[in-house]
C-alpha positions as CSV (number, residue, x, y, z in Angstrom):
1,M,-0.5,29.6,-27.8
2,K,-3.6,30.6,-25.2
3,S,-2.5,32.3,-22.1
4,F,-1.7,30.6,-19.9
5,N,-4.3,31.3,-17.4
6,V,-6.8,29.9,-20.0
7,L,-5.0,26.9,-20.2
8,N,-6.7,23.8,-19.1
9,Y,-4.0,21.4,-16.0
10,Y,-3.5,18.9,-18.8
11,E,-2.6,21.2,-21.2
12,I,-0.4,23.6,-18.1
13,L,1.5,21.0,-18.1
14,E,1.4,19.1,-22.2
15,I,0.7,15.7,-21.3
16,R,-3.3,13.9,-22.6
17,A,-5.8,13.6,-21.1
18,N,-5.8,10.1,-20.3
19,A,-1.9,10.3,-19.2
20,S,-0.7,7.8,-16.8
21,D,0.4,8.8,-12.8
22,L,3.8,8.6,-14.2
23,E,3.7,10.5,-17.6
24,I,1.9,13.2,-15.0
25,R,4.9,13.0,-12.5
26,Q,7.2,13.4,-15.7
27,A,5.6,16.5,-16.5
28,Y,5.4,18.1,-13.4
29,K,8.7,18.3,-13.1
30,D,9.6,19.4,-16.5
31,T,6.7,22.1,-16.0
32,L,8.8,22.9,-13.2
33,S,11.9,23.1,-15.1
34,I,10.7,25.3,-17.6
35,Y,8.9,27.9,-15.6
36,N,11.2,27.9,-12.2
37,E,13.7,31.0,-11.1
38,D,16.8,29.4,-12.0
39,S,15.4,28.4,-15.2
40,P,17.7,29.4,-18.3
41,V,15.1,29.3,-20.7
42,T,12.1,32.0,-18.6
43,Y,13.8,33.6,-16.5
44,S,13.3,37.1,-17.6
45,M,10.1,36.8,-19.1
46,F,8.1,37.1,-16.2
47,S,8.3,39.2,-13.2
48,D,8.3,37.5,-9.9
49,N,4.7,37.8,-9.0
50,E,3.7,36.4,-12.5
51,R,6.4,33.4,-12.5
52,Y,4.6,33.5,-9.2
53,E,1.1,32.9,-9.9
54,I,2.1,30.3,-12.8
55,L,4.1,28.2,-10.5
56,K,0.5,28.3,-7.7
57,T,-1.5,26.8,-11.6
58,I,1.5,24.6,-12.2
59,E,1.0,23.1,-8.8
60,T,-2.8,22.9,-8.1
61,A,-2.8,21.3,-12.1
62,F,-0.5,18.8,-10.5
63,S,-1.9,17.9,-6.5
64,T,-5.0,17.7,-9.1
65,L,-4.2,15.4,-11.6
66,I,-2.4,12.8,-9.1
67,D,-5.0,13.3,-6.7
68,R,-7.8,10.3,-7.6
69,K,-10.5,11.3,-6.5
70,S,-10.1,14.6,-7.8
71,R,-8.8,13.9,-11.2
72,I,-12.3,12.6,-11.5
73,N,-14.4,15.7,-10.6
74,Y,-12.3,17.5,-12.6
75,D,-12.3,15.4,-15.5
76,S,-16.3,15.5,-15.6
77,M,-16.4,19.4,-15.4
78,L,-13.7,19.3,-18.5
79,V,-16.4,17.0,-20.6
80,R,-19.3,19.1,-19.3
81,S,-18.1,22.5,-20.3
82,G,-16.8,21.1,-23.6
83,K,-13.3,21.2,-23.6
84,V,-12.8,17.1,-23.0
85,K,-14.1,14.4,-24.9
86,Q,-14.9,12.0,-22.8
87,S,-13.3,9.8,-25.1
88,D,-10.3,11.5,-24.7
89,L,-10.2,10.1,-21.1
90,I,-10.1,5.9,-21.7
91,K,-6.5,4.6,-20.8
92,T,-4.5,1.9,-23.1
93,D,-4.7,-1.6,-21.3
94,K,-0.7,-0.3,-21.0
95,Q,-1.2,2.5,-20.0
96,K,-3.0,1.2,-17.1
97,L,0.3,-0.3,-16.1
98,I,2.2,2.5,-16.1
99,T,2.4,3.9,-13.1
100,I,4.8,4.6,-9.4
101,F,2.1,3.0,-7.1
102,G,0.2,1.1,-9.3
103,D,-2.2,-1.9,-7.3
104,R,-1.2,-5.4,-7.6
105,S,-3.8,-7.2,-8.3
106,S,-2.2,-10.9,-9.3
107,T,-3.0,-12.8,-6.3
108,S,1.2,-13.7,-6.2
109,D,1.0,-9.6,-5.2
110,N,-1.8,-9.4,-3.2
111,A,-0.9,-12.0,-1.3
112,F,2.7,-10.6,-0.4
113,N,1.6,-7.2,-0.6
114,K,-0.2,-8.8,3.2
115,K,2.4,-10.5,4.5
116,V,5.0,-7.5,4.4
117,K,1.8,-4.8,5.9
118,G,1.6,-7.6,8.4
119,K,5.1,-7.0,9.9
120,T,4.7,-4.0,10.5
121,K,2.2,-5.4,13.1
122,Y,5.3,-5.6,15.5
123,R,4.8,-4.3,19.0
124,E,8.9,-4.3,19.4
125,A,8.9,-1.6,17.0
126,K,6.2,1.1,19.2
127,E,9.1,2.3,21.0
128,I,11.1,3.5,18.6
129,S,8.1,5.0,16.7
130,D,7.6,7.4,19.4
131,Q,10.7,8.3,19.7
132,I,10.7,9.8,16.4
133,L,7.6,10.7,16.3
134,S,8.6,13.0,19.2
135,K,11.6,14.3,18.0
136,D,10.8,17.8,16.3
137,L,13.9,17.1,13.6
138,I,13.6,13.8,12.5
139,A,16.9,11.8,10.5
140,G,16.5,9.2,7.4
141,N,18.5,7.2,10.3
142,D,15.0,7.8,12.6
143,L,13.7,5.8,9.9
144,K,15.7,3.2,9.1
145,R,15.6,2.0,12.4
146,L,12.5,2.1,12.3
147,R,12.1,-0.8,9.3
148,Q,15.0,-2.2,11.1
149,A,13.4,-2.8,14.0
150,M,10.6,-4.3,12.2
151,S,12.2,-7.1,10.7
152,I,12.2,-5.3,6.9
153,E,14.2,-5.4,3.9
154,L,14.9,-2.0,2.1
155,E,13.2,-4.4,-1.5
156,E,10.2,-5.8,0.7
157,V,9.5,-1.3,1.1
158,Y,9.4,-1.0,-2.8
159,E,7.2,-4.7,-3.5
160,V,3.8,-2.4,-2.3
161,T,4.3,1.6,-2.1
162,R,6.8,1.0,-5.7
163,I,9.0,3.6,-4.7
164,S,11.6,3.1,-5.7
165,V,15.2,1.1,-3.3
166,S,17.3,4.0,-5.1
167,I,14.4,6.4,-3.5
168,L,15.0,4.6,-0.2
169,K,17.8,5.1,0.3
170,S,18.8,8.2,-0.1
171,I,15.4,9.0,2.1
172,E,17.2,6.6,4.9
173,E,20.5,8.4,4.4
174,N,19.6,11.8,4.0
175,I,21.5,12.4,0.8
176,D,20.8,15.5,-0.5
177,E,21.5,15.3,-4.1
178,E,19.7,12.4,-4.8
179,L,16.8,13.2,-2.8
180,P,13.2,14.0,-5.0
181,S,12.6,17.7,-4.9
182,G,9.5,19.7,-3.5
183,I,6.0,17.5,-3.1
184,Y,8.1,14.1,-4.5
185,L,9.4,14.4,-1.6
186,Q,6.6,14.6,0.6
187,N,4.7,12.3,-1.4
188,F,7.1,9.2,-0.8
189,L,7.5,10.9,2.6
190,K,3.1,10.6,3.3
191,I,3.7,7.1,1.7
192,Y,6.9,5.8,2.8
193,A,5.8,7.1,7.3
194,D,2.0,5.1,6.0
195,F,4.0,2.3,5.7
196,F,4.3,2.0,8.8
197,K,1.6,3.7,10.5
198,I,3.1,6.7,11.9
199,D,2.2,9.7,11.3
200,S,2.5,11.2,8.3
201,K,2.5,14.8,9.1
202,K,4.9,14.3,11.2
203,V,8.2,12.5,9.3
204,I,7.4,15.0,6.7
205,N,7.8,18.5,8.5
206,G,10.6,16.7,11.1
207,Y,12.7,15.1,7.9
208,L,11.7,18.1,6.1
209,K,12.8,20.0,9.1
210,N,16.4,17.9,9.5
211,L,17.1,19.0,5.9
212,K,17.3,22.4,6.6
């Protein structure tokens, strides 16, 4: 077995080089469960420093592969170095459909997205948006108030962002035990905030502070 520090990012997450975004996210979650400090599988295998370095590498692998531009650059480097064949990177039609935040290409879907996004321009929501961004702690109910002020249903947010309705409800209701962990939650909050055209960094920081 190769040493962890010489594996490429696909090998670290134990996925194929043509893996979909969904497969990358699931592999990231599975890999973290194996190497985190609470894991019964590896708890006695690594020192604190070794575990820290492994988790940091896993985070780097995930953030690189889940970002389209970073992944393209990384794939190019792997091909040039001979570590991966160009043919290994080709996705099947089936894989192209399996994404959490996948682009919708049909005319009807694009029209629907434009219609929903258009609602986020209503002026009456600006006051609530300003109130949210002025707060140090941001609760899920703050985000819910903003959404409702714009007359947008959770199902409509899902249709555009592809964040499941159950996760959206957990975010808006601060249901800790049902919230995704770590970078997943931050990613969802960023997409949610971007959808409503408010400062995503402030939303993420304020929401995470409120959880603590």
